[in-house]
C-alpha positions in Angstrom: 186.2 9.9 22.1 188.9 12.2 20.8 188.6 11.0 17.2 184.9 11.8 17.1 185.4 15.3 18.6 188.2 15.9 16.1 185.9 15.1 13.1 183.2 17.4 14.5 185.8 20.2 14.9 187.0 19.7 11.4 183.4 19.8 10.0 182.7 23.0 12.0 185.8 24.6 10.5 184.8 23.6 7.0 187.7 21.1 6.6 185.6 18.5 5.0 188.3 16.5 3.3 190.2 16.0 6.5 187.0 15.1 8.3 186.1 12.6 5.6 189.5 10.9 5.9 189.1 10.5 9.7 185.5 9.4 9.2 186.6 6.6 6.9 189.1 5.4 9.6 186.2 5.1 12.1 183.9 3.5 9.6 186.4 0.8 8.6 188.3 0.3 11.9 186.8 2.3 14.7 185.1 0.8 17.8 181.4 0.3 18.0 181.1 3.2 20.5 183.0 5.5 18.2 180.8 4.6 15.2 177.6 5.1 17.3 178.6 8.5 18.7 179.9 9.7 15.3 176.7 8.5 13.5 174.6 10.6 16.0 176.7 13.7 15.5 176.8 13.3 11.7 173.0 12.9 11.6 172.6 16.2 13.6 175.0 17.9 11.2 173.0 16.7 8.1 175.6 14.2 6.9 172.9 11.6 6.4 174.6 9.2 4.0 177.7 9.0 6.2 175.5 8.4 9.3 173.6 5.7 7.4 176.8 3.9 6.5 177.8 3.9 10.2 174.5 2.5 11.4 174.6 -0.2 8.7 178.1 -1.1 9.8 176.9 -1.3 13.5 174.0 -3.5 12.4 176.4 -6.0 11.0 177.5 -6.6 14.6 174.0 -6.2 16.2 171.5 -7.1 13.5 168.5 -7.2 15.8 169.2 -4.1 17.9 166.0 -2.1 17.8 167.6 1.2 18.8 170.0 1.0 15.8 167.2 0.0 13.4 165.1 3.0 14.6 168.1 5.3 14.1 168.7 3.9 10.6 165.0 4.3 9.7 165.0 7.9 10.8 168.1 8.5 8.6 166.3 6.9 5.7 163.3 9.1 6.3 165.4 12.3 6.3 166.9 11.1 3.0 163.5 10.6 1.5 163.7 6.8 1.4 160.4 6.1 3.1 160.1 2.7 1.6 163.5 1.7 2.9 162.6 3.1 6.3 159.5 0.9 6.5 161.4 -2.2 5.6 163.9 -1.4 8.4 161.2 -0.8 11.0 159.4 -3.9 10.1 162.6 -5.8 11.2 162.1 -4.8 14.9 160.9 -7.5 17.2 157.7 -6.9 19.3 159.8 -7.8 22.3 162.3 -5.1 21.6 162.1 -2.0 23.9 162.2 0.1 20.7 159.2 -1.6 19.2 156.6 1.1 20.3 158.8 3.8 18.8 159.0 1.8 15.6 155.2 1.7 15.6 155.0 5.5 15.9 157.4 6.0 13.0 155.5 3.5 10.9 152.2 5.2 11.7 153.7 8.5 10.6 155.0 7.0 7.3 151.7 5.4 6.5 149.9 8.6 7.3 152.1 10.5 4.9 151.2 8.0 2.2 147.4 8.5 3.0 147.1 4.9 4.4 145.1 6.2 7.4 143.6 2.9 8.5 147.0 1.2 8.6 148.4 4.2 10.5 145.6 4.0 13.0 146.3 0.3 13.5 149.9 1.0 14.3 149.1 3.7 16.8 146.4 1.6 18.5 148.9 -1.2 18.8 151.4 1.2 20.4 148.7 2.5 22.8 147.9 -1.1 23.8 151.6 -1.5 24.8 151.9 2.0 26.4 148.4 3.0 27.4 149.5 6.1 29.4 152.1 7.4 26.9 151.0 10.9 25.9 152.9 11.0 22.6 150.8 8.1 21.4 147.6 9.9 22.2 148.9 13.1 20.5 149.8 11.1 17.3 146.3 9.7 17.3 144.9 13.2 17.6 147.0 14.4 14.7 145.9 11.4 12.5 142.2 12.0 13.3 142.5 15.8 12.6 144.1 15.1 9.2 141.2 12.8 8.4 138.6 15.4 9.4 137.5 13.2 12.3 137.2 16.2 14.5 135.2 14.6 17.4 137.7 11.8 17.7 140.6 14.3 17.5 139.0 16.6 20.2 138.5 13.6 22.5 142.2 12.6 22.2 143.6 16.1 22.5 141.6 16.5 25.7 143.4 13.5 27.1 146.7 14.9 26.0 146.0 18.3 27.6 145.4 16.6 31.0 149.2 15.9 31.0 151.0 18.2 28.5 150.4 21.4 26.6 153.5 21.2 24.4 154.4 18.0 22.5 157.5 17.8 20.4 157.5 21.6 20.1 153.8 21.7 19.1 151.2 23.6 21.1 148.4 21.2 21.8 146.0 24.1 22.8 146.4 25.4 19.2 145.8 22.0 17.8 142.6 21.7 19.9 141.5 25.2 18.8 142.2 24.3 15.2 140.0 21.1 15.2 137.2 22.9 17.1 137.2 25.6 14.5 137.4 23.2 11.6 134.5 21.3 13.1 132.4 24.5 13.3 132.7 25.0 17.0 134.2 28.5 16.6 133.3 29.9 20.0 134.5 26.9 21.8 137.9 27.1 20.0 138.6 30.7 21.2 139.8 29.9 24.8 142.3 27.3 23.4 143.7 29.9 21.1 144.1 32.3 24.0 146.0 29.6 26.0 148.2 28.9 23.1 149.0 32.6 22.7 149.7 32.9 26.4 152.4 30.3 26.0 153.9 31.9 22.9 152.9 34.8 20.7 153.0 33.2 17.2 151.6 35.1 14.2 149.9 32.1 12.5 148.2 31.2 15.8 147.1 34.9 16.2 145.7 34.8 12.7 143.7 31.7 13.4 142.4 33.2 16.6 141.3 36.3 14.8 139.7 34.4 11.9 137.9 32.0 14.3 136.6 35.0 16.3 135.3 36.5 13.0 133.5 33.2 12.2 132.0 33.1 15.6 130.6 36.6 15.2 132.9 38.3 17.7 133.8 41.0 15.3 135.4 43.4 17.7 137.7 40.6 19.0 138.5 39.8 15.4 139.3 43.5 14.7 141.6 43.7 17.7 143.5 40.5 16.9 143.8 41.3 13.1 145.1 44.8 14.0 147.6 43.3 16.5 148.8 40.9 13.8 149.1 43.8 11.3 151.3 45.7 13.7 153.4 42.6 14.3 153.7 41.7 10.6 152.3 44.2 8.0 153.2 41.7 5.2 150.9 39.0 6.5 148.7 39.5 3.4 145.8 37.3 4.4 144.7 39.5 7.3 143.5 42.5 5.4 140.5 41.1 3.7 139.2 39.6 6.9 139.9 42.8 8.8 137.8 44.6 6.3 135.0 42.1 6.6 135.0 42.5 10.4 134.8 46.3 10.1 131.9 46.0 7.6 130.0 43.7 9.9 130.4 46.4 12.6 128.9 48.9 10.0 132.3 50.5 9.7 132.6 50.5 5.9 135.1 53.4 5.8 137.5 51.6 8.2 137.0 48.4 6.2 137.9 50.2 3.0 141.0 51.6 4.6 142.0 48.1 5.6 141.6 47.1 2.0 143.8 50.0 0.8 146.5 49.0 3.3 146.2 45.4 2.1 146.6 46.5 -1.6 149.8 48.3 -0.7 151.2 45.0 0.6 149.7 42.8 -2.2 148.8 44.6 -5.3 147.9 41.4 -7.2 145.1 40.3 -4.9 141.9 40.4 -6.9 139.7 39.6 -3.9 140.9 42.7 -2.1 140.1 44.9 -5.1 136.7 43.3 -5.4 135.8 43.7 -1.8 137.2 47.2 -1.8 134.9 48.1 -4.6 131.9 46.8 -2.7 132.9 48.9 0.4 133.5 51.9 -1.8 129.9 51.6 -3.0 128.7 51.5 0.6 130.7 54.7 1.2 129.0 56.3 -1.8 132.2 56.6 -3.8 131.2 55.2 -7.2 134.4 56.3 -8.9 136.7 54.4 -6.5 134.3 51.5 -6.7 134.6 51.4 -10.4 138.4 51.6 -10.3 138.5 48.7 -7.8 136.3 46.5 -9.9 138.2 47.3 -13.1 141.5 46.5 -11.4 140.0 43.2 -10.2 139.1 42.4 -13.8 142.5 43.4 -15.0 144.0 40.9 -12.7 141.5 38.2 -13.7 139.6 38.9 -16.9 137.3 35.9 -16.1 136.3 37.3 -12.7 132.5 37.0 -13.1 131.5 38.5 -9.8 133.5 41.7 -10.5 132.0 41.9 -14.0 128.5 41.5 -12.7 128.7 44.2 -10.0 130.6 46.6 -12.2 127.9 46.3 -14.9 125.2 46.9 -12.3 126.9 50.1 -11.4 127.3 51.1 -15.0 123.7 50.4 -15.7 122.7 52.6 -12.8 124.8 55.4 -14.3 123.2 54.7 -17.7 126.7 54.1 -19.3 125.3 51.6 -21.7 128.3 51.4 -24.1 130.5 50.5 -21.1 128.0 47.8 -20.1 128.2 46.3 -23.6 131.9 46.5 -23.6 132.1 44.4 -20.3 129.5 41.9 -21.6 131.4 41.5 -24.9 134.7 41.0 -23.1 133.3 38.2 -21.1 131.6 36.7 -24.1 135.0 36.8 -26.0 136.4 34.7 -23.1 133.6 32.1 -23.6 132.1 33.1 -20.3 128.3 32.9 -20.9 127.2 34.6 -17.7 123.3 35.0 -17.6 123.3 38.3 -15.7 125.6 39.8 -18.3 123.3 38.7 -21.1 120.4 40.5 -19.4 122.6 43.6 -18.8 123.6 43.6 -22.4 120.0 43.3 -23.5 119.0 46.4 -21.5 122.1 48.3 -22.8 121.4 47.5 -26.4 117.7 48.4 -25.9 118.8 51.8 -24.6 121.3 52.4 -27.4 118.5 51.5 -29.9 120.2 48.5 -31.2 117.0 46.5 -31.0 117.9 43.4 -32.9 121.0 42.9 -30.7 118.8 43.5 -27.6 116.3 40.9 -28.8 119.1 38.4 -29.3 120.4 39.0 -25.8 117.0 38.8 -24.2 116.3 35.5 -26.0 119.6 34.1 -24.7 119.0 35.3 -21.2 115.4 33.9 -21.2 116.8 30.4 -20.9 118.2 31.2 -17.5 115.5 33.7 -16.2 112.2 32.2 -17.4 111.0 32.1 -13.8 112.5 35.5 -12.8 109.7 38.2 -12.6 112.1 41.2 -12.9 113.7 39.8 -16.1 110.3 38.7 -17.6 109.0 42.3 -16.9 111.9 43.8 -18.8 111.6 41.3 -21.6 107.8 41.6 -21.9 107.8 45.4 -22.2 110.6 45.2 -24.7 108.6 42.8 -26.8 105.6 45.2 -26.7 107.8 48.1 -27.9 109.0 45.9 -30.7 105.4 45.0 -31.7 105.8 41.4 -30.8 102.5 41.2 -29.0 101.9 37.5 -29.1 105.3 36.8 -27.6 104.7 39.5 -25.0 101.4 38.0 -24.1 103.1 34.7 -23.3 105.6 36.5 -21.1 102.9 38.3 -19.2 100.9 35.1 -18.8 103.9 33.6 -17.1 104.3 36.8 -15.0 100.7 36.5 -13.7 101.2 32.9 -12.8 104.3 33.9 -10.8 102.6 37.0 -9.3 98.8 36.5 -9.5 98.0 39.6 -7.5 99.9 42.0 -9.7 97.2 44.3 -11.3 99.6 46.0 -13.6 100.5 42.8 -15.4 96.8 41.8 -15.5 96.0 45.2 -17.2 98.8 44.7 -19.7 97.7 41.2 -20.6 94.1 42.4 -20.9 95.2 45.1 -23.4 97.2 42.6 -25.4 94.2 40.2 -25.5 91.9 43.0 -26.6 94.3 43.9 -29.4 94.1 40.3 -30.6 90.3 40.4 -30.6 90.0 43.8 -32.3 
């Protein structure tokens, strides 16, 4: 096989023109063995079109050879010609030893196209031929997992794990952990993540383990694993928010806020980190940092309603009514009709003595909060101050229906009724 070795040496040395000239000699006049060996080597080196031409030439001599058809189909797949690959695979006879392999490839192709039922049919047919073949069970597990059929996937992966833990370079323990977690069985998934990490410390697996521990309520485990991941790869941006959440659940708001600050250094455009950091800053009693965080979140996403709402709540508590109005107007300019911001603006306009604007905002907010006692109380007392006693009486009537034992509301309504009768 000196000619084949010579071509590979030329390719490795970057002498592509000389290699192509020798390749043409084998393509047109080489032996079948030379063509086969060269095709395999060229495929590995990524010269797919050249490998395809060699396999097609070989199939002229062996048109029904299943192994060649499978190799040609794999070349088509790597070239992105999935349709051609299917046509080639369908040519393989059921009696051919390569038929089960063709079924696996077809199943994979149909799965990529979202034709899950057809894919399953191919795999079940392969399993009928090779009932004890672990790769078939693994392929079924992968199919069921992608479909969200977690119970079926778990059942199949269990069978696989009885024989193998690594299939085609994929850790089956991780796959099992992933489907258990996706199906809500968080605690059950943790031992499988541990086994997967014992085999190989891989950062995505470590993240999944930590995240699943957080979902299972094992906050200290989550903190340990997220911290380990941070030390391995500080630029793994997704970890910081969840690390902060784990600390908060352990009533360690200061540590959670520090995790957020670290995360922002790695990803300064993550609005969720700023928002969560603002909430933690409030828990720490640092209203200034909280405001800065919420404003930064809004700077990154001006339509970030949650940030606008909690920022306005803080501004109202600080009696910074002009700032409240500014935020509410900004969201209104973006066509974001957020009920809570209407209510906030009503209170702010009331306190800045812009009563007509306050009334307008109350009326708009009423549509959303007509069964909300706190809003109705604010609205009702505002109407009384504005001399709108009939409207106020209607509001307090509603309040009494919602809170029949509230003596204050009963007294107010009684006074309003007495005024009507006077």
